[in-house]
C-alpha angles and dihedrals in degrees: 000000000000127000088223090070088080090066092043090055096047093044087060103039097035099029097143096040122101112262100175135015131184116177105311094341119102130186119197124218090249090056094043090052091049092049093050090052089050090053090050091051091048092052093047090051087054090054098252110157138186114295095021119120126244119185123218120196108174135127122236097297133137091260095061098075099050090048092047095050093038090058091050092044092066091048094254123138115251117222107196113198133185115256085219095067118118119244089256092053091047091052092048092052093046093048093046095048096041090225118193095204140015124206114200134179114250100219093050104037102033092216092301110185118224119228119264130040100249097077118080109216116214117187116208118206125200108278090357102108093106096051091044095053097039114198107308121169107278112227109224095199125071116228107251118234133192112254089243093052117111115258101176140013113208119191116221123217114246146151097251124094094237115066121223118230114209111215113216119185130220088248096051093047095044093049094045091050094046094052094046095045099041108026107028107030097018091216118201131190089257093061125103115210121206110238108199097110106101108263092215087067124080094238092054093046097049105032097036118019103027094036093051092047091046090057098037089244127144122260111212104205128213113183095207128011117252119159094225093049090043093056090048090052092048091054100037095051100031093239113207101176124047120190109183146144122251096262089058091053090049091051095049095043093052098042109124093223100044094107090059094056122088108233095152094129092060107111110160137018131196123209126194143129094083139002116302112220110240091229090057093047094051093043091051093050091051095046098044100030095230140107122262116208113198118206139171139223146114138226089272090062099051073260116277118077103155136015141170114244129219093248097035119039142129119207111235093027130097089229129237130307121285118251109288094017126107128201130186137170113236137187125232090282094052095254118138116252126214123268112284095026120115122239144128119306113241123188135198128178149085090301096063116108124262087234143278110306109263090342106110093160093052090046092052090049093050095044105028098157107015091284119103113230106219103189088232124121118223148143138221126223127217092264094058098257117138127217128203109224102175148302112289092228093049098057115119122224109203119178090338094309125112115236122195109215092204092063089060095041091054090057092047091053088058090063110099094226098049120099101171135357139193125186119200140169123243126193116268127181094217105039102023091238134019126209119246127182122200117195139186119204133228116255111280094012127116134190137138137238093252092053091051092048089053089048091053095046092068094046110040131057121274110265093033097074111123113248089212133027114188129188110222132182094233143352122232115255138189121243087265093056100256117140106254106218096178090066095052113109122191129204119172108246101181 
């Protein structure tokens, strides 16, 4: 087994079809297959062998896919990294993974040299993959790997100095891609998949790149999400499948020109990364005349663990487990709770990570009994649908009572002036924590914190009213578009 076999298959059966597009540029499956074999030949000439690590730090450009599959083709382990990492973070990931080589993107990294002399740094310029690689012998055969062998190491963001590398196997990635492409989205070679999710992230790899290649579909790339550019891409390439995070849906839904853009080919959307407000989901479906399927997962689950399906879904839920995956809600002792009760989401199945790279203690803590502890709080209903309540480390304890920020955020998203919302807890000497809501407004709308507080008082339970509601110009986000609450600072302004 080797994840790269998906590209090998599509380069034969869909040779003339478009595999990648970026603006006016198009790469066929035949050409993508040829490029990936050139990358494999280049790596073999450099002495890279099966099981060794090769890091890849590129944005969503045409060169990402051939490098990604070329690394896999020789049996090496691909280590995708965000181009937005600091030099310190890059060095930590390289040192931890023991990478042999690092591919970076010239416009973004400016030939930055990593620390240490054991990592060969290869700078990739736009359109320069051919001149960079030269004309090495192109191996026709893919190096076979055991299904349990590691295919990728994905580094999770965290607050500790030492990063944690999530080991995903060929088997876990192949199965996750197969289920998403064939059973959930029902991808066909005629589909065009929107490619704005960062490809260095597990969601972008599985739901966009690997799913499109598995089906022989086209991936329409967008290097950095911008709502105006996204709408142009949807229309220009006739996008049919849209995988995105909630902030992308908010941006598209509230764009002033969206009604003038032809998105009639769009048939199905996937949402993940964080909870999608129900008001946003319903508003997007009405505006774009398509179905939005919300799912759930994390890097440690390849990443998809649950998803709604076209014929079986429940708005507001994260769906039911994928085939071969089990979910349960557990208490603090790891015991399952009854339907309707709130607890931590635990996952078991073929999609769960092999472990954290060279971190046996962290792996044992995360998977103490064969069930991955996610750190997310959820519940299950009597029909088997799961609901994401909140992140465990984002819960607010006010006067001894637990407050779920998402409950308040959902109500704020229903307000016609609110664009985005984040509810956090701040230390308070009397109550332990106080509730604070930070809000950005839709273009052309105006309201104040006092008005929003009054709006919430009639709609959320007593004791969960935010003490402060502040209007802010923007909320901090990760490179994947998720609102980053740990970087929100609050200082009372009134």
